[in-house]
C-alpha positions in Angstrom: -40.4 -49.6 73.6 -36.8 -50.2 74.6 -35.2 -47.9 71.9 -35.8 -44.2 72.7 -34.2 -43.2 69.4 -36.9 -41.8 67.1 -35.9 -42.8 63.5 -38.1 -41.7 60.6 -37.7 -43.4 57.2 -36.3 -41.2 54.4 -39.0 -39.3 52.5 -41.6 -39.8 55.3 -42.9 -36.8 57.3 -44.6 -36.4 60.6 -46.8 -33.4 61.5 -46.3 -32.7 65.2 -48.8 -30.9 67.5 -48.7 -27.3 66.4 -48.3 -28.2 62.7 -51.0 -30.8 62.9 -53.6 -28.2 64.1 -52.5 -25.8 61.3 -52.8 -28.5 58.8 -56.3 -29.4 59.9 -57.3 -25.7 59.4 -55.8 -25.8 55.9 -57.8 -28.9 55.1 -61.0 -27.0 56.3 -60.1 -24.1 54.0 -59.8 -26.5 51.0 -63.2 -28.0 51.8 -64.6 -24.5 51.8 -63.2 -24.0 48.3 -64.9 -27.2 47.2 -68.2 -25.9 48.6 -67.7 -22.6 46.8 -67.5 -24.3 43.4 -70.3 -26.8 44.3 -68.0 -29.9 44.3 -69.2 -32.8 46.5 -66.5 -33.8 49.0 -65.7 -37.5 49.3 -63.1 -39.4 51.3 -62.1 -42.7 49.7 -60.1 -45.2 51.7 -56.3 -45.5 51.4 -56.6 -49.3 51.0 -59.0 -50.5 48.3 -59.7 -53.3 45.7 -57.4 -53.2 42.7 -60.4 -52.8 40.4 -61.0 -49.4 42.1 -57.4 -48.3 42.3 -56.4 -49.3 38.8 -59.6 -48.4 36.9 -57.9 -45.8 34.6 -55.8 -48.5 32.9 -52.6 -46.5 33.6 -49.3 -48.2 33.5 -47.9 -45.3 35.6 -50.4 -45.9 38.4 -50.0 -49.6 38.1 -46.3 -49.3 38.8 -46.7 -46.9 41.7 -49.5 -48.9 43.5 -48.3 -51.1 46.4 -50.2 -54.4 46.4 -50.5 -57.1 49.0 -52.8 -60.0 50.0 -55.9 -59.5 52.1 -55.4 -62.1 54.9 -59.2 -62.7 55.2 -60.3 -63.0 51.5 -57.0 -64.1 50.1 -57.4 -61.5 47.3 -54.9 -58.9 46.1 -55.7 -55.4 47.4 -53.7 -52.2 47.1 -52.3 -49.2 48.9 -53.2 -46.3 46.6 -50.7 -44.0 44.8 -53.4 -41.8 43.3 -57.0 -41.1 44.2 -58.3 -40.1 40.8 -59.2 -43.7 39.8 -61.3 -44.1 43.0 -63.2 -40.9 42.1 -63.8 -42.2 38.6 -65.3 -45.4 40.1 -67.6 -43.3 42.4 -68.9 -41.4 39.3 -69.3 -44.7 37.5 -71.3 -46.2 40.3 -73.7 -43.2 40.3 -74.3 -43.7 36.6 -74.8 -40.1 35.8 -75.1 -38.9 32.2 -74.6 -35.2 32.9 -72.0 -33.3 34.8 -70.8 -34.4 38.2 -68.2 -32.7 40.5 -66.1 -34.2 43.3 -63.5 -32.8 45.6 -61.3 -35.1 47.6 -58.3 -35.4 49.9 -56.4 -38.1 51.6 -53.1 -39.9 52.2 -51.4 -41.7 49.3 -48.1 -43.6 49.1 -45.6 -42.8 46.4 -42.6 -45.1 46.4 -39.6 -43.3 44.9 -35.9 -43.9 44.7 -35.2 -40.1 44.9 -34.1 -38.7 48.2 -36.0 -35.5 47.5 -39.4 -37.0 46.8 -42.0 -37.3 49.6 -43.2 -40.9 50.0 -46.3 -40.0 52.0 -48.0 -37.1 50.2 -51.5 -35.8 51.2 -53.3 -35.6 47.9 -55.9 -33.0 47.3 -57.8 -32.7 44.0 -61.0 -32.1 42.1 -62.6 -33.9 39.2 -65.3 -32.8 36.8 -67.0 -35.6 34.9 -69.0 -35.2 31.7 -66.9 -32.1 30.7 -67.1 -31.0 27.1 -66.6 -27.3 27.1 -63.6 -24.9 27.5 -65.6 -23.4 30.4 -65.3 -26.7 32.3 -61.5 -26.6 31.9 -61.4 -23.0 33.1 -63.5 -24.0 36.1 -61.0 -26.7 37.2 -58.0 -24.4 36.7 -59.7 -21.6 38.6 -60.5 -24.0 41.5 -56.8 -25.2 41.4 -55.5 -21.6 41.6 -57.8 -20.8 44.6 -56.3 -23.8 46.5 -52.7 -22.7 45.6 -53.4 -19.2 46.7 -53.8 -20.5 50.2 -50.0 -20.4 50.3 -50.2 -16.6 50.0 -47.7 -16.7 47.2 -48.2 -13.6 45.1 -46.7 -14.9 41.8 -48.1 -17.9 40.0 -47.2 -19.4 36.7 -49.7 -21.7 34.9 -48.2 -23.8 32.1 -50.7 -25.0 29.5 -50.2 -27.7 26.9 -51.8 -30.5 24.9 -50.4 -33.9 25.0 -52.1 -35.0 21.8 -50.1 -32.6 19.6 -46.7 -34.1 20.4 -48.0 -37.6 20.7 -49.6 -37.4 17.2 -46.3 -36.2 15.7 -44.3 -38.9 17.6 -46.7 -41.6 16.2 -46.2 -40.3 12.7 -42.5 -41.1 12.9 -41.5 -44.5 11.6 -40.2 -45.9 14.9 -41.4 -48.7 17.3 -43.5 -48.1 20.4 -40.4 -48.8 22.5 -38.5 -46.1 20.7 -41.5 -43.8 21.1 -41.4 -44.3 24.8 -37.7 -43.6 24.9 -38.2 -40.5 22.8 -40.8 -39.2 25.3 -38.1 -39.5 28.1 -35.7 -37.5 26.0 -38.3 -34.9 25.3 -39.0 -34.5 29.0 -35.3 -33.8 29.6 -35.3 -31.4 26.6 -32.0 -33.1 25.5 -32.1 -31.7 21.9 -28.7 -33.1 21.0 -29.7 -36.6 22.2 -33.0 -36.4 20.4 -31.3 -35.5 17.1 -28.8 -38.3 17.5 -31.4 -40.8 18.5 -33.7 -40.0 15.6 -30.9 -39.9 13.1 -29.9 -43.4 14.3 -33.5 -44.5 13.7 -33.3 -43.1 10.1 -35.9 -40.4 10.7 -35.8 -37.8 8.0 -33.7 -34.6 8.8 -36.7 -32.3 8.3 -38.7 -34.3 10.8 -35.9 -34.4 13.3 -35.3 -30.6 13.1 -39.0 -29.9 13.2 -39.6 -31.9 16.3 -36.5 -30.3 18.1 -37.7 -26.8 17.2 -41.3 -27.6 18.3 -40.2 -28.8 21.8 -38.0 -25.8 22.2 -40.8 -23.4 21.8 -42.5 -22.0 24.9 -43.9 -18.6 25.9 -47.2 -16.7 25.9 -50.1 -17.5 23.7 -48.4 -15.7 20.7 -46.0 -18.7 20.4 -48.9 -20.9 19.3 -48.8 -19.4 15.7 -45.3 -20.6 15.3 -46.2 -24.0 16.8 -49.0 -24.4 14.3 -46.7 -23.6 11.4 -44.2 -26.3 12.4 -46.8 -28.9 13.2 -48.2 -28.5 9.7 -45.0 -29.8 8.3 -45.9 -33.2 9.9 -49.3 -33.1 8.1 -50.9 -32.4 11.5 -53.9 -30.2 11.4 -54.0 -28.8 15.0 -55.8 -25.5 14.3 -58.7 -26.4 16.6 -56.4 -27.4 19.4 -54.3 -24.2 18.9 -57.5 -22.0 19.1 -58.5 -23.8 22.3 -55.2 -23.2 23.9 -55.2 -19.5 22.8 -58.7 -19.1 24.4 -57.7 -20.8 27.7 -54.4 -18.9 27.9 -56.1 -15.5 27.5 -58.9 -16.4 30.0 -56.5 -17.8 32.6 -54.3 -14.7 32.4 -57.4 -12.7 33.3 -58.0 -14.6 36.6 -55.4 -12.3 38.2 -52.6 -9.9 37.3 -50.2 -12.1 39.4 -50.8 -15.1 37.1 -48.3 -15.6 34.3 -49.5 -18.1 31.5 -46.9 -20.1 29.5 -47.6 -22.4 26.6 -45.4 -25.5 26.5 -46.4 -28.6 24.4 -43.4 -30.6 25.3 -44.1 -31.3 29.0 -45.1 -35.0 28.9 -44.6 -35.7 32.6 -48.3 -36.2 33.2 -49.6 -39.6 34.3 -50.3 -41.6 31.2 -54.1 -41.7 31.6 -54.2 -38.0 30.6 -55.1 -37.6 27.0 -55.1 -34.0 25.7 -55.2 -30.7 27.6 -52.7 -30.5 30.4 -51.8 -27.8 32.9 -49.2 -27.3 35.6 -48.8 -24.6 38.3 -45.5 -23.2 39.5 -44.7 -20.9 42.4 -41.6 -19.0 43.2 -38.6 -20.8 44.9 -40.1 -24.3 44.5 -38.2 -26.8 42.4 -41.1 -28.5 40.6 -44.8 -28.1 39.7 -46.9 -27.6 42.8 -50.0 -28.9 41.0 -50.8 -30.7 37.8 -54.0 -31.5 35.9 -55.7 -32.0 32.6 -58.3 -33.9 30.6 -58.7 -37.7 30.5 -61.2 -40.5 29.7 -62.5 -41.8 33.0 -64.2 -44.9 31.6 -66.4 -46.1 28.7 -70.2 -45.7 29.1 -72.8 -47.9 27.5 -72.4 -48.0 23.8 -68.6 -47.4 24.4 -69.2 -43.7 24.7 -66.3 -42.1 26.7 -66.9 -40.4 30.0 -64.6 -37.4 29.6 -63.2 -35.8 32.7 -61.0 -32.9 33.7 -59.2 -32.6 37.1 -56.2 -31.6 39.0 -54.3 -32.8 42.0 -51.6 -31.6 44.4 -49.8 -32.5 47.6 -51.4 -30.4 50.4 -48.1 -30.7 52.3 -46.5 -28.6 49.6 -49.2 -25.9 50.0 -48.7 -26.1 53.8 -44.9 -25.7 53.8 -45.1 -23.0 51.2 -47.6 -21.2 53.3 -45.3 -21.3 56.3 -42.3 -20.2 54.3 -44.2 -17.1 53.0 -45.4 -16.3 56.4 -41.9 -16.5 57.9 -40.2 -14.6 55.1 
């Protein structure tokens, strides 16, 4: 090595000696939490066949996955951007019909144009396959909060929503799929004026425009769900069962700890597009974005085209690590 300058690419982080030891201890604590909830710990490889990396049929994951040619086989393989699909393939190979639980962690690569996004996260997550009950959702959320509490942060906000409510309303509007995708982008920015202008340009009725804008502006504790249900009914959307589920989850999650604040928000559509209904995000103080995200999704189709439903969460353990250090040094 002739050049002694130590340049690190933007968005890439090293963990040097003392930090590396601390990080390994943190990983051990996470494995302990998996064991507490009876989740089997697995370590999938960072490089894998594309059939394993892209099994969830997600355009988001497709775009984020780095692909290249295997010099031996000549086939395309990939550098993973998300571990969830690999866990789904593990469950598929085991051919279980009941519940199965997996916890995992490992490096991923997230190529991003943003200067503030980490390009080499260390993903940690848990997936529960065969889930069908609200108790299963609560189990995953509880496990997620246990991992986040390793930061020693006292205050934690859990935001709960359901993607299917807004998606159902969007599909009821007489606009193209391309326009629907653009509308989702506007909803994520909460640009109400732009949403109004865009829908007016697309000849969407005034009542529908105003109803959608009002709906995405609503957030708060579980009491706000009554108002959400009233507005959704104007779109001929019967969401009473979904509303009742969200009320139940919000009340139960708030009972986990007095330091947990639960917020209902149906307009957070940032989740990866393989998620289908229930979503949840976790926020801690003095952090600019969600520290963890999760929700329900269809992992794959079983024999007879029966869906294998799953619920899970993931986070970047480096976020937990640096938050832990920040709290300790405060």
